[in-house]
C-alpha atoms as one frame of an Amber mdcrd trajectory, in Angstrom:
protein
  91.522  71.898 167.252  87.938  70.760 167.011  86.807  74.106 165.985  89.460
  74.077 163.065  88.612  70.700 162.173  84.911  71.521 161.991  85.537  74.891
 159.887  87.845  72.795 157.440  85.075  70.096 157.187  82.462  72.844 156.317
  84.672  74.371 153.892  85.246  70.876 152.278  81.584  70.321 152.033  81.093
  73.947 150.807  83.879  73.485 147.951  82.203  70.011 147.052  78.521  71.435
 147.179  79.976  74.270 144.500  81.394  71.546 142.441  78.231  69.679 142.199
  76.558  72.419 140.827  79.015  73.325 138.208  79.079  69.556 137.059  75.105
  69.788 136.435  75.591  72.644 133.896  78.757  70.647 132.755  76.797  67.500
 132.095  74.383  69.564 130.130  76.944  70.976 128.106  78.500  67.481 127.148
  74.945  66.108 126.625  74.216  68.639 124.036  77.265  67.814 121.920  75.979
  64.456 121.213  72.297  64.084 122.231  71.028  64.685 118.540  73.199  61.864
 116.996  70.415  59.423 117.292  67.695  61.769 116.572  68.856  62.512 112.925
  66.353  60.065 111.301  63.211  61.737 113.036  64.752  65.192 112.515  65.338
  64.217 108.527  61.768  63.161 108.324  60.416  66.392 110.138  62.588  69.190
 108.462  64.177  67.301 105.539  67.612  68.929 105.839  70.489  68.209 103.399
  73.433  66.111 104.320  75.573  69.405 104.765  72.824  70.880 106.673  72.591
  67.747 108.904  76.498  68.108 109.679  75.958  71.664 110.566  73.186  70.544
 112.831  75.517  68.246 114.568  78.885  70.245 114.492  77.491  73.837 114.895
  77.381  73.367 118.674  80.929  72.341 119.232  82.161  74.605 116.360  80.965
  77.708 117.971  81.955  76.490 121.278  85.527  75.711 120.324  85.896  78.994
 118.090  84.914  81.383 120.955  85.994  79.753 124.024  89.166  81.390 124.020
  87.859  85.004 124.157  85.239  83.629 126.629  88.031  82.387 128.993  89.545
  85.788 129.030  86.170  87.340 129.816  85.582  85.011 132.341  88.748  85.927
 134.406  87.895  89.576 134.294  84.105  89.815 134.652  83.559  86.823 137.154
  83.483  83.065 136.702  80.317  82.412 138.460  78.798  85.421 136.381  80.059
  83.860 133.264  78.638  80.402 134.021  75.194  81.849 135.008  74.965  83.770
 131.770  76.328  80.902 129.589  73.566  78.706 131.334  70.942  81.305 130.617
  72.010  81.476 127.078  71.834  77.843 126.327  68.453  77.730 127.691  67.080
  80.578 125.653  68.663  79.002 122.591  67.162  75.690 123.376  63.687  77.330
 123.327  64.609  78.590 119.782  65.778  75.044 118.575  62.588  73.132 120.181
  60.358  75.543 118.249  62.527  75.501 114.771  60.487  75.147 111.592  63.533
  74.986 109.235  66.894  73.473 109.282  68.654  77.093 109.204  66.520  77.792
 112.407  68.044  74.740 114.076  71.391  75.514 113.044  71.213  79.020 114.542
  69.939  77.671 117.521  72.537  75.201 118.068  75.199  78.019 117.332  73.590
  79.988 120.212  73.865  77.084 122.454  77.310  76.803 121.435  77.960  80.373
 122.361  76.513  80.028 125.858  78.642  76.926 126.408  81.667  78.785 125.413
  80.732  81.146 128.541  80.060  78.407 130.726  82.812  75.740 130.118  85.872
  77.736 131.113  84.302  78.962 134.209  83.648  75.307 135.422  87.246  74.387
 135.344  88.743  77.632 136.346  86.444  77.841 139.363  87.517  74.194 140.407
  91.194  75.551 140.002  90.534  78.264 142.600  88.135  76.106 144.773  90.777
  73.304 145.150  94.446  74.666 145.986  95.825  71.456 147.343  97.181  69.512
 144.304  96.001  66.298 145.411  92.319  67.484 146.028  92.308  69.135 142.969
  93.297  66.146 141.212  90.236  64.509 142.435  87.953  67.178 141.452  89.451
  67.263 138.000  88.567  63.610 137.714  84.965  64.160 138.817  84.975  67.111
 135.976  86.510  64.732 133.454  84.011  61.920 134.170  80.907  64.160 134.255
  81.900  65.996 131.095  82.606  62.642 129.363  79.404  61.270 130.663  77.485
  64.062 129.429  78.893  63.816 125.906  78.824  59.977 125.876  75.293  59.316
 127.236  74.031  61.800 124.787  72.787  58.977 122.289  71.356  56.969 125.372
  69.244  60.211 126.409  68.536  61.397 123.276  67.338  58.028 122.157  65.072
  57.600 125.092  63.372  61.112 124.535  63.008  60.691 120.948  61.412  57.270
 121.292  58.988  58.460 123.946  58.313  62.193 122.684  60.061  63.821 119.685
  63.345  65.183 118.671  62.260  68.738 120.040  61.820  67.355 123.523  65.643
  66.922 123.529  65.651  70.946 123.626  63.122  71.280 126.259  64.977  68.994
 128.337  67.521  71.643 129.204  65.401  74.507 129.857  64.295  73.836 133.722
  67.497  72.276 134.473  69.540  75.211 133.297  67.357  77.560 135.179  67.263
  75.681 138.358  71.305  75.245 138.287  71.594  79.135 137.780  69.584  79.914
 140.986  71.816  77.162 142.764  74.940  78.653 141.358  74.271  82.062 142.834
  73.404  80.373 146.620  76.304  78.017 146.432  79.287  78.859 144.199  81.605
  81.640 145.308  82.419  84.392 142.900  86.137  84.518 141.499  87.864  87.022
 139.065  90.964  88.654 138.576  91.354  92.079 140.270  92.817  93.844 137.175
  91.695  92.505 134.012  93.288  92.939 130.613  91.948  94.364 127.397  89.997
  91.656 125.455  91.603  90.863 122.103  88.726  91.206 119.979  90.837  90.952
 116.589  92.195  87.681 117.770  88.765  86.298 119.009  87.210  87.180 115.480
  90.173  85.803 113.442  90.241  82.560 115.329  86.462  81.869 115.007  86.793
  82.632 111.256  89.717  80.051 111.136  87.445  77.275 112.455  84.529  78.116
 110.838  86.214  78.106 107.333  88.402  75.017 107.954  85.379  72.919 109.298
  83.124  74.060 106.788  85.431  73.145 104.097  85.487  69.439 105.625  81.813
  69.322 105.707  81.280  70.353 102.269  83.940  67.954 100.718  81.789  64.754
 100.261  78.629  67.252  99.049  80.713  69.099  96.411  83.851  67.059  96.019
  87.233  67.189  97.653  88.940  69.019  94.557  85.943  71.279  94.008  87.136
  74.988  93.790  84.677  75.941  96.932  86.486  72.964  99.071  89.949  73.897
  98.106  89.459  77.627  98.332  88.028  76.908 101.781  90.996  75.067 102.959
  93.455  78.025 101.459  91.432  80.531 103.031  91.545  78.967 106.262  95.455
  78.468 106.098  95.901  82.235 105.113  93.627  83.153 108.063  95.421  80.843
 110.559  98.813  82.691 109.309  97.196  86.278 109.752  95.930  85.076 113.282
  99.262  83.791 114.383 101.307  87.204 113.234  98.338  89.146 115.281  98.993
  87.184 118.285 102.683  87.824 118.213 101.969  91.602 117.607  99.123  92.333
 120.132  99.759  93.782 123.379  96.994  91.584 124.922  96.998  88.610 122.662
  94.005  86.083 122.898  96.637  83.126 123.359  99.917  84.327 124.610 102.686
  82.605 122.213 104.797  81.799 125.293 101.737  79.908 126.905 102.175  76.988
 123.973 105.883  77.070 124.313 105.421  75.188 127.630 105.358  71.776 126.424
 103.134  70.624 129.381 100.653  72.948 127.973 101.233  72.567 124.467 101.641
  68.804 124.242  98.650  68.292 126.891  96.342  70.320 124.804  97.329  68.607
 121.627  96.754  65.139 123.355  93.389  66.384 124.281  92.549  67.636 120.982
  93.309  64.461 118.991  91.817  62.218 121.597  88.647  63.828 121.138  89.116
  63.878 117.392  89.369  60.226 117.360  86.793  59.424 120.227  83.846  61.568
 119.222  84.177  60.870 115.447  84.017  57.142 116.277  81.070  57.659 118.469
  79.375  59.438 115.560  80.125  56.741 113.035  79.129  53.832 115.873  75.750
  55.291 116.270  75.214  55.510 112.335  76.098  51.485 112.609  73.765  50.792
 115.464  70.773  52.426 113.539  71.474  51.989 109.745  73.269  48.582 109.839
  71.891  46.937 112.939  68.708  48.212 112.659  68.181  49.480 116.475  65.746
  52.065 117.292  67.210  55.349 118.748  66.866  54.035 122.157  68.223  50.811
 121.609  71.351  52.570 119.787  71.459  54.861 123.067  71.588  51.885 125.545
  74.243  50.040 123.390  76.615  53.181 123.905  76.692  52.916 127.648  79.803
  50.991 127.963  81.596  54.084 126.670  81.105  56.618 129.289  81.027  53.808
 131.907  84.813  53.075 131.020  85.461  56.595 130.606  84.642  57.330 134.203
  86.635  54.326 135.455  89.734  55.556 133.334  89.187  59.040 135.053  89.294
  57.895 138.652  92.048  55.322 137.832  94.229  57.776 136.153  94.116  59.959
 139.108  96.190  57.880 141.789  98.355  56.969 138.980  99.172  60.850 137.972
 100.421  61.301 141.766 102.697  58.161 141.722 104.044  58.381 138.076 103.273
  62.022 136.679 101.157  62.852 133.806 103.383  61.903 130.795 102.773  57.919
 131.010  99.220  58.217 132.101  98.471  60.439 128.923 100.636  58.131 126.577
  99.121  54.978 128.009  95.472  56.231 127.711  96.029  57.096 124.018  97.480
  53.711 123.232  94.483  52.219 124.766  92.297  54.486 122.574  94.295  53.412
 119.440  93.881  49.590 120.564  90.218  50.097 120.906  89.922  51.918 117.456
  92.074  49.000 116.058  89.320  46.613 117.115  86.645  48.720 115.641  88.620
  48.641 112.351  88.289  44.834 112.198  84.520  45.121 111.791  83.086  42.915
 109.129  79.540  42.657 107.573  77.583  40.466 110.108  79.806  41.531 112.987
  77.799  41.583 116.520  77.678  43.818 119.218  80.440  42.141 121.034  83.017
  43.975 118.956  81.680  47.151 119.617  81.535  46.392 123.555  85.443  45.768
 123.308  85.901  48.689 121.372  84.024  51.057 123.917  85.794  49.370 126.849
  89.400  50.105 125.649  88.820  53.465 124.092  86.475  54.767 126.944  89.276
  53.629 129.714  92.098  55.136 127.686  90.212  58.530 127.052  89.344  58.776
 130.541  93.084  58.459 131.571  94.080  60.975 128.846  91.419  63.487 129.917
  92.154  63.672 133.582  95.970  63.667 133.113  95.867  65.944 129.876  93.501
  68.555 131.998  95.659  68.255 135.253  98.719  69.262 133.051  97.341  72.388
 131.432  95.559  73.663 134.615  98.694  72.807 136.627 100.864  74.793 134.468
  98.956  78.120 134.710  98.701  80.474 137.657  95.332  80.475 139.707  94.833
  83.945 138.448  94.844  82.882 134.906  92.680  79.890 135.325  89.980  81.103
 132.915  92.578  81.058 129.950  94.064  77.887 131.011  90.498  76.522 131.171
  89.640  77.786 127.783  92.914  76.300 126.066  91.953  73.178 127.419  88.231
  73.344 126.343  89.116  74.860 123.122  91.502  72.055 121.921  88.767  69.395
 123.183  85.799  70.854 121.535  87.768  71.874 118.233  88.911  68.148 118.297
  85.445  66.895 118.817  83.970  69.336 115.881  86.660  68.099 113.517  86.494
  64.455 114.563  82.822  64.332 113.590  83.219  66.385 110.319  86.488  64.695
 109.090  85.346  61.088 110.135  81.747  61.575 109.023  82.773  63.283 105.660
  85.347  60.578 105.032  82.549  57.863 105.942  79.958  59.450 103.429  82.474
  59.415 100.542  83.605  56.237 100.836  80.053  54.954 101.476  78.707  56.593
  98.342  81.683  55.666  96.337  81.306  51.970  97.322  77.639  51.388  97.022
  76.993  53.353  93.817  79.619  50.874  92.234  78.034  47.783  93.713  74.518
  48.555  92.716  75.286  49.688  89.287  77.495  46.533  88.893  74.469  44.282
  89.924  72.046  46.309  87.350  70.090  48.206  89.934  67.758  51.085  88.373
  69.425  54.486  88.116  66.747  55.910  90.392  67.296  53.535  93.282  71.071
  54.097  93.114  70.291  57.881  93.361  68.178  57.279  96.369  70.567  54.862
  98.172  73.893  56.727  97.782  73.196  59.369 100.454  73.545  57.722 103.760
  73.298  54.364 105.311  70.026  55.475 107.269  68.642  56.851 103.944  69.378
  53.499 102.418  67.597  51.671 105.001  64.522  53.676 104.992  64.240  52.976
 101.178  64.957  49.410 101.719  61.954  49.023 103.888  59.805  50.159 100.899
  61.097  47.677  98.332  59.827  43.970  97.900  62.028  41.090  98.005  64.682
  40.154  96.984  65.502  43.821  96.248  65.221  44.865  99.932  67.865  41.853
 101.104  70.261  42.876  98.121  69.944  46.466  99.016  70.741  46.267 102.572
  73.833  43.845 101.759  75.127  46.397  99.686  74.528  49.109 102.120  76.096
  46.884 104.981  79.260  46.241 102.871  79.585  49.733 101.957  79.141  51.070
 105.446  81.675  48.481 106.777  84.225  49.644 104.148  84.084  53.324 105.203
  84.054  52.408 109.025  87.261  50.369 108.727  89.111  53.168 106.951  87.876
  55.685 109.450  88.697  53.809 112.248  92.267  52.902 111.017  92.573  56.939
 110.569  91.692  57.529 114.138  93.844  54.924 115.398  96.873  56.193 113.603
  96.230  59.677 114.890  96.082  58.422 118.649  99.115  56.155 118.312 101.152
  58.860 116.587  99.947  61.489 119.455 100.938  58.800 122.095 104.557  58.550
 120.322 104.740  62.398 120.479 103.670  62.562 124.148 106.283  60.168 125.196
 109.064  61.990 123.272 108.283  65.724 124.150 106.024  65.763 127.301 108.165
  66.796 130.438 108.818  63.778 132.596 108.699  65.738 135.741 106.675  68.880
 136.363 105.536  70.987 139.016 102.609  73.127 139.504 102.835  76.804 138.916
 101.800  77.641 142.370 104.560  75.556 144.048 107.450  78.026 142.616 105.696
  81.379 141.761 102.429  82.997 142.036 100.766  85.311 139.662  99.976  88.708
 140.802  96.424  89.768 141.180  96.143  91.189 137.640  97.231  87.970 136.240
 100.968  88.807 135.345 103.415  86.112 134.537 105.087  84.091 137.066 108.494
  84.477 138.073 109.950  81.965 135.655 107.467  82.897 132.972 103.903  82.203
 131.836 103.852  78.673 132.877 107.468  77.748 132.073 108.961  75.771 134.960
 112.629  76.317 135.884 114.690  72.962 135.217
């Protein structure tokens, strides 16, 4: 018995050591999603990108990650999850070097997209390896809580880390930071993480992968160009129409393909479909609001990048608390009430943010971060457990890819939609205010770009023009922030209602009633569809 206990303890330590290695890469992945948010002013001063180029620099990483992660999940299952993780980290390190050396906006955009491709290889590997390392549902829930907290901490401490690095070095150091950590982690992965793969693989759906990426690129491209060209311009309307057409073609192609990238029966499982939808829309609301909040901290409240980053710490802290608090609640009450409660808390936090007025202090932002972070952690751990528990272990890479794709696409669209809406409302409001007050046209033209550009312009003006311009900028920004926060709050509230209505009240893991064959075939009851 003692020998068995010792072997079990060693196995447990080995599993958690492997999980720790996976979490280092996962933290870097999350960090890269938001680390540039507070570096935008320095980056603009150095490379002078346009507003659209700034959006592509911020969104390119998440867009490529979300657009290619489904294909990467299938590749991961077939070629090896540890190998995919190591290759993804290596690609991220190489692209980070290119980003650090970028001399033009297009080069930085290309580097960010390359990092997104590496993250797409890495991200599904982390969760699918955890799914196979921890076969006991209770232990797996703890591991998924750690996974959720680390990913959230990476994304939400991005402004903090980025602010410190930019203030002490430069925005280029943000990219150099990735390189040594990634290379050390790759070496540790080969030492501590066991390889895992499906013995009999399936052909990769190349057409489906390309079509899905084209849909996402076209859609987010239209959203990003909306405030620049006008929402009713032929280019923007044509982009939306093309995205809808490509989505229709992709859906038909998936139904007819013998090896679809995303099997239609997978999303017919409410546990997967509704769980993934909840993760996507929670990410849409939270990461869009984080982007807007960092602009408020720097452009309106006048904080440096480091000071702004420090003031975003309550959000990842609350998210970690929510993830670990949600884990025992899932065991007692199931996934549905935890997902729904989490979304309600996110909606309440965004409602607090929507009450911001000119002159509001930091306390309101703390309350927003506490409520939204707590709810996001609960939603993320329960939604991830739902998706991963509904697929067989042999298809863990695909299940992880569905989970990851929905989160990253939601994040990218959240930043794009809320950032674009904020820019449109801000521009219209400040332009009207300044023109009504007789401000010269050249000043109006320089001030109606972003709140950060307005703050830089105001610093060069004498009094009382400076005070008048800053007051108009704050009023315009708060006007835009209120509407974006209300939009995000409505999205999460409606999603909570949908979860409560359609998410299955009781669900069991696939492994409890049927196992996949070594080639990743469907379970006895269908791909993740549990018998009633």
